[in-house]
MARBAKOL-51024 format. One record per residue (C-alpha): x, z, y; residue in one letter; chain. Coordinates in nm, 2 decimals. Each point is the difference from the previous one (the first is absolute). Layout:
# residues N
+--------+--------+--------+-----+-------+
!     xx !     zz !     yy ! res ! chain !
+--------+--------+--------+-----+-------+
!      X !      Z !      Y !   A !     A !
...
+--------+--------+--------+-----+-------+
//
This chain:
# residues 235
+--------+--------+--------+-----+-------+
!     xx !     zz !     yy ! res ! chain !
+--------+--------+--------+-----+-------+
!   0.19 !   6.27 !  -1.47 !   M !     A !
!  -0.12 !   0.07 !   0.38 !   L !     A !
!   0.09 !  -0.39 !   0.09 !   R !     A !
!  -0.24 !  -0.10 !  -0.30 !   Q !     A !
!  -0.26 !   0.27 !   0.06 !   S !     A !
!  -0.01 !  -0.13 !   0.39 !   S !     A !
!   0.02 !  -0.37 !  -0.11 !   S !     A !
!  -0.29 !   0.06 !  -0.27 !   S !     A !
!  -0.22 !   0.19 !   0.31 !   T !     A !
!   0.06 !  -0.31 !   0.23 !   K !     A !
!  -0.11 !  -0.24 !  -0.25 !   K !     A !
!  -0.33 !   0.20 !  -0.12 !   T !     A !
!  -0.06 !   0.05 !   0.41 !   L !     A !
!   0.09 !  -0.39 !   0.06 !   L !     A !
!  -0.31 !  -0.06 !  -0.29 !   D !     A !
!  -0.25 !   0.17 !   0.12 !   A !     A !
!   0.03 !  -0.14 !   0.35 !   A !     A !
!   0.00 !  -0.31 !  -0.11 !   L !     A !
!  -0.30 !   0.10 !  -0.27 !   S !     A !
!  -0.33 !  -0.20 !   0.12 !   P !     A !
!  -0.21 !   0.31 !   0.01 !   R !     A !
!   0.26 !   0.11 !   0.27 !   Y !     A !
!   0.06 !  -0.34 !   0.18 !   V !     A !
!  -0.39 !  -0.05 !   0.00 !   W !     A !
!  -0.04 !   0.36 !   0.21 !   W !     A !
!   0.31 !  -0.04 !   0.23 !   M !     A !
!  -0.18 !  -0.34 !   0.11 !   Q !     A !
!  -0.34 !   0.20 !   0.03 !   L !     A !
!   0.15 !   0.34 !   0.19 !   I !     A !
!   0.20 !  -0.29 !   0.24 !   A !     A !
!  -0.29 !  -0.20 !   0.12 !   H !     A !
!  -0.13 !  -0.01 !   0.37 !   R !     A !
!  -0.30 !   0.18 !  -0.09 !   I !     A !
!   0.05 !   0.35 !  -0.09 !   P !     A !
!  -0.13 !   0.07 !  -0.36 !   I !     A !
!  -0.26 !   0.28 !   0.10 !   W !     A !
!  -0.20 !  -0.20 !   0.17 !   I !     A !
!  -0.01 !  -0.30 !  -0.30 !   K !     A !
!  -0.07 !   0.31 !  -0.21 !   I !     A !
!  -0.34 !   0.15 !   0.25 !   F !     A !
!  -0.09 !  -0.35 !   0.10 !   F !     A !
!  -0.01 !  -0.12 !  -0.36 !   T !     A !
!  -0.16 !   0.35 !  -0.10 !   A !     A !
!  -0.25 !  -0.03 !   0.28 !   F !     A !
!  -0.12 !  -0.35 !  -0.10 !   M !     A !
!  -0.04 !   0.13 !  -0.39 !   I !     A !
!  -0.28 !   0.20 !   0.13 !   I !     A !
!  -0.17 !  -0.22 !   0.22 !   M !     A !
!  -0.01 !  -0.32 !  -0.17 !   I !     A !
!  -0.24 !   0.16 !  -0.31 !   P !     A !
!  -0.18 !   0.21 !   0.25 !   V !     A !
!  -0.07 !  -0.27 !   0.24 !   Y !     A !
!  -0.10 !  -0.25 !  -0.29 !   W !     A !
!  -0.23 !   0.23 !  -0.19 !   I !     A !
!  -0.18 !   0.12 !   0.35 !   N !     A !
!   0.00 !  -0.30 !   0.20 !   Y !     A !
!   0.11 !  -0.30 !  -0.21 !   G !     A !
!   0.28 !  -0.27 !  -0.02 !   P !     A !
!  -0.18 !  -0.17 !   0.34 !   T !     A !
!   0.15 !   0.32 !   0.17 !   N !     A !
!   0.32 !  -0.11 !  -0.05 !   F !     A !
!  -0.01 !  -0.36 !   0.20 !   L !     A !
!   0.02 !   0.23 !   0.34 !   Y !     A !
!   0.26 !  -0.10 !   0.23 !   F !     A !
!   0.11 !   0.38 !  -0.11 !   C !     A !
!  -0.06 !   0.06 !  -0.36 !   D !     A !
!   0.21 !  -0.40 !   0.00 !   V !     A !
!   0.26 !   0.17 !   0.21 !   S !     A !
!   0.04 !   0.30 !  -0.23 !   M !     A !
!   0.04 !  -0.21 !  -0.33 !   I !     A !
!   0.28 !  -0.21 !   0.23 !   L !     A !
!   0.19 !   0.29 !   0.13 !   T !     A !
!   0.00 !   0.17 !  -0.41 !   L !     A !
!   0.16 !  -0.32 !  -0.09 !   I !     A !
!   0.20 !  -0.04 !   0.33 !   A !     A !
!   0.14 !   0.37 !  -0.06 !   V !     A !
!   0.11 !  -0.06 !  -0.33 !   W !     A !
!   0.17 !  -0.36 !   0.04 !   T !     A !
!   0.09 !   0.10 !   0.37 !   E !     A !
!  -0.14 !  -0.34 !   0.09 !   S !     A !
!   0.03 !  -0.06 !   0.38 !   S !     A !
!  -0.28 !  -0.25 !   0.05 !   L !     A !
!  -0.24 !   0.21 !  -0.17 !   L !     A !
!  -0.01 !   0.30 !   0.19 !   V !     A !
!   0.06 !  -0.19 !   0.30 !   S !     A !
!  -0.29 !  -0.16 !  -0.06 !   M !     A !
!  -0.18 !   0.27 !  -0.03 !   C !     A !
!   0.06 !   0.08 !   0.27 !   A !     A !
!  -0.07 !  -0.27 !   0.23 !   V !     A !
!  -0.35 !   0.02 !  -0.17 !   G !     A !
!  -0.14 !   0.38 !   0.04 !   I !     A !
!   0.29 !   0.19 !   0.25 !   L !     A !
!  -0.27 !  -0.09 !   0.30 !   A !     A !
!  -0.33 !   0.03 !  -0.19 !   P !     A !
!   0.10 !   0.33 !  -0.16 !   Q !     A !
!   0.12 !   0.12 !   0.30 !   F !     A !
!  -0.42 !  -0.08 !   0.19 !   F !     A !
!  -0.09 !   0.16 !  -0.40 !   W !     A !
!   0.21 !   0.35 !   0.15 !   V !     A !
!  -0.14 !  -0.04 !   0.32 !   I !     A !
!  -0.39 !  -0.06 !  -0.15 !   D !     A !
!   0.04 !   0.32 !  -0.29 !   F !     A !
!   0.14 !   0.26 !   0.32 !   L !     A !
!  -0.28 !  -0.11 !   0.22 !   L !     A !
!  -0.24 !   0.05 !  -0.27 !   T !     A !
!   0.11 !   0.34 !  -0.10 !   A !     A !
!  -0.06 !   0.12 !   0.34 !   V !     A !
!  -0.33 !  -0.18 !   0.02 !   G !     A !
!   0.04 !  -0.26 !   0.20 !   I !     A !
!  -0.07 !  -0.32 !  -0.26 !   P !     A !
!   0.14 !  -0.26 !   0.13 !   S !     A !
!   0.03 !  -0.37 !  -0.24 !   T !     A !
!  -0.15 !   0.15 !  -0.30 !   G !     A !
!   0.26 !  -0.12 !  -0.16 !   M !     A !
!   0.10 !   0.33 !  -0.16 !   T !     A !
!  -0.38 !   0.16 !  -0.04 !   A !     A !
!   0.03 !   0.02 !  -0.33 !   Y !     A !
!   0.29 !   0.27 !  -0.01 !   M !     A !
!  -0.29 !   0.23 !   0.15 !   F !     A !
!  -0.24 !  -0.10 !  -0.23 !   Q !     A !
!  -0.18 !   0.26 !  -0.29 !   A !     A !
!  -0.01 !  -0.26 !  -0.26 !   D !     A !
!   0.38 !  -0.07 !  -0.02 !   H !     A !
!   0.18 !   0.25 !  -0.17 !   S !     A !
!   0.24 !   0.27 !   0.16 !   L !     A !
!   0.27 !  -0.17 !  -0.28 !   F !     A !
!  -0.07 !  -0.40 !   0.08 !   L !     A !
!  -0.02 !   0.13 !   0.37 !   R !     A !
!   0.32 !   0.17 !   0.00 !   S !     A !
!   0.12 !  -0.29 !  -0.20 !   I !     A !
!  -0.02 !  -0.21 !   0.29 !   S !     A !
!   0.23 !   0.17 !   0.22 !   L !     A !
!   0.25 !  -0.20 !  -0.09 !   F !     A !
!  -0.15 !  -0.25 !   0.27 !   H !     A !
!   0.17 !   0.32 !   0.22 !   G !     A !
!   0.31 !  -0.02 !  -0.12 !   W !     A !
!   0.10 !  -0.33 !  -0.13 !   L !     A !
!   0.06 !  -0.18 !   0.33 !   P !     A !
!   0.33 !   0.27 !   0.01 !   F !     A !
!   0.08 !  -0.08 !  -0.29 !   L !     A !
!   0.00 !  -0.38 !   0.08 !   L !     A !
!   0.20 !   0.05 !   0.32 !   V !     A !
!   0.26 !   0.21 !  -0.24 !   Y !     A !
!   0.07 !  -0.26 !  -0.24 !   L !     A !
!  -0.02 !  -0.30 !   0.22 !   V !     A !
!   0.26 !   0.22 !   0.22 !   Y !     A !
!   0.24 !   0.00 !  -0.32 !   K !     A !
!  -0.09 !  -0.32 !  -0.18 !   L !     A !
!   0.00 !  -0.23 !   0.32 !   G !     A !
!  -0.27 !  -0.23 !   0.14 !   Y !     A !
!  -0.05 !  -0.35 !  -0.20 !   D !     A !
!  -0.13 !  -0.22 !   0.24 !   R !     A !
!  -0.24 !  -0.19 !  -0.23 !   R !     A !
!  -0.20 !   0.30 !  -0.01 !   A !     A !
!  -0.24 !  -0.15 !   0.26 !   L !     A !
!  -0.04 !  -0.32 !  -0.17 !   F !     A !
!  -0.04 !   0.16 !  -0.33 !   S !     A !
!  -0.25 !   0.29 !   0.08 !   W !     A !
!  -0.22 !  -0.25 !   0.25 !   T !     A !
!  -0.05 !  -0.22 !  -0.33 !   F !     A !
!  -0.08 !   0.30 !  -0.20 !   L !     A !
!  -0.19 !   0.13 !   0.24 !   S !     A !
!  -0.22 !  -0.26 !   0.06 !   W !     A !
!  -0.06 !  -0.09 !  -0.41 !   V !     A !
!  -0.11 !   0.38 !  -0.03 !   L !     A !
!  -0.22 !  -0.02 !   0.31 !   I !     A !
!  -0.19 !  -0.37 !  -0.18 !   L !     A !
!  -0.01 !   0.17 !  -0.33 !   I !     A !
!  -0.16 !   0.33 !   0.15 !   S !     A !
!  -0.26 !  -0.23 !   0.21 !   Y !     A !
!  -0.12 !  -0.22 !  -0.25 !   F !     A !
!   0.01 !   0.24 !  -0.33 !   F !     A !
!  -0.03 !   0.32 !   0.08 !   L !     A !
!  -0.32 !   0.20 !   0.10 !   P !     A !
!  -0.07 !   0.04 !   0.42 !   P !     A !
!  -0.13 !   0.29 !   0.16 !   P !     A !
!  -0.28 !   0.24 !  -0.15 !   Q !     A !
!  -0.18 !   0.31 !   0.11 !   E !     A !
!   0.09 !   0.21 !  -0.26 !   N !     A !
!   0.28 !  -0.14 !  -0.19 !   P !     A !
!   0.16 !   0.30 !  -0.14 !   G !     A !
!   0.34 !  -0.07 !  -0.15 !   L !     A !
!  -0.08 !  -0.34 !  -0.02 !   V !     A !
!   0.28 !  -0.19 !   0.17 !   P !     A !
!  -0.21 !  -0.22 !   0.23 !   V !     A !
!   0.13 !  -0.22 !   0.38 !   N !     A !
!   0.36 !   0.04 !  -0.14 !   V !     A !
!   0.23 !  -0.11 !   0.22 !   N !     A !
!  -0.26 !   0.05 !   0.25 !   Y !     A !
!  -0.09 !  -0.40 !  -0.04 !   V !     A !
!  -0.37 !   0.09 !   0.15 !   W !     A !
!   0.10 !   0.25 !   0.25 !   G !     A !
!   0.11 !   0.36 !   0.04 !   L !     A !
!  -0.27 !   0.17 !  -0.17 !   S !     A !
!  -0.05 !   0.04 !  -0.33 !   D !     A !
!  -0.40 !   0.05 !   0.04 !   T !     A !
!  -0.12 !  -0.27 !   0.24 !   V !     A !
!   0.18 !  -0.33 !   0.03 !   A !     A !
!   0.12 !  -0.10 !   0.39 !   Q !     A !
!  -0.21 !  -0.24 !   0.19 !   T !     A !
!   0.13 !  -0.06 !   0.28 !   W !     A !
!   0.17 !  -0.34 !  -0.12 !   V !     A !
!  -0.16 !  -0.24 !  -0.34 !   S !     A !
!   0.19 !   0.14 !  -0.30 !   P !     A !
!   0.25 !  -0.28 !  -0.01 !   T !     A !
!   0.08 !  -0.02 !   0.37 !   A !     A !
!   0.09 !   0.39 !  -0.05 !   W !     A !
!   0.20 !  -0.11 !  -0.35 !   L !     A !
!   0.20 !  -0.22 !   0.24 !   A !     A !
!   0.06 !   0.28 !   0.27 !   I !     A !
!   0.10 !   0.28 !  -0.31 !   L !     A !
!   0.26 !  -0.30 !  -0.09 !   M !     A !
!   0.17 !  -0.11 !   0.30 !   F !     A !
!  -0.07 !   0.33 !   0.14 !   G !     A !
!   0.19 !   0.21 !  -0.18 !   L !     A !
!   0.25 !  -0.28 !  -0.03 !   L !     A !
!   0.04 !  -0.01 !   0.44 !   I !     A !
!  -0.06 !   0.37 !   0.03 !   L !     A !
!   0.14 !   0.19 !  -0.29 !   F !     A !
!   0.24 !  -0.24 !  -0.20 !   F !     A !
!   0.21 !  -0.17 !   0.26 !   I !     A !
!   0.07 !   0.31 !   0.25 !   P !     A !
!   0.11 !   0.19 !  -0.29 !   T !     A !
!   0.20 !  -0.28 !  -0.10 !   H !     A !
!   0.18 !   0.00 !   0.32 !   L !     A !
!   0.03 !   0.38 !   0.03 !   L !     A !
!   0.17 !   0.01 !  -0.37 !   L !     A !
!   0.28 !  -0.29 !   0.11 !   V !     A !
!   0.08 !   0.16 !   0.29 !   K !     A !
!   0.06 !   0.30 !  -0.08 !   F !     A !
!   0.07 !   0.00 !  -0.42 !   I !     A !
!   0.30 !  -0.17 !  -0.10 !   P !     A !
!  -0.05 !  -0.29 !  -0.29 !   K !     A !
!   0.02 !   0.04 !  -0.30 !   Q !     A !
!   0.28 !   0.14 !  -0.19 !   K !     A !
+--------+--------+--------+-----+-------+
//
């Protein structure tokens, strides 16, 4: 009887271990990105996407940072090294300057005006608190690209995507306005660094070319080289 009972218990445990639900759960927790990161990031996106859509409209999701958030959401569940690497190449350096500009503006030393909207009263505190993801997203991406490895195709892939977004922003979205309110204007800084007035240093088309190639040369390529040097290839 004991031998029969033991055999029955082993069979029950084996059947449970081979059940699709059990296999799916074990695969989920065994992945390289901890499940709690996936859940918390997804929860944040569940809040951010509808709030941004209602308050800013769909064009807000053409900003580099918002595109990166969506790609990162896909990447944490699929554990795509390419998607994480693209986001890292594209926004690590710009978001570093966002953080510096935010800190300087917070202590009364505004520099580029890039984060001026974070201190405007017509933007609710709730909306501005969501926008603080600009500050922690770069650190999350460094962790993710370290866990998944760096995909060398990211430089070309992000450059192509960013140029498409820049051209859409320039030809189809509103330029800077004196009182834009919550309407996204000057998306991806295609008219200059200010949302209220266009730059006048050079012609608009010259600025567009400077932006496209400047981002590539000053931000994307250096970030790519650093990631190649310090992060292993995709796993």
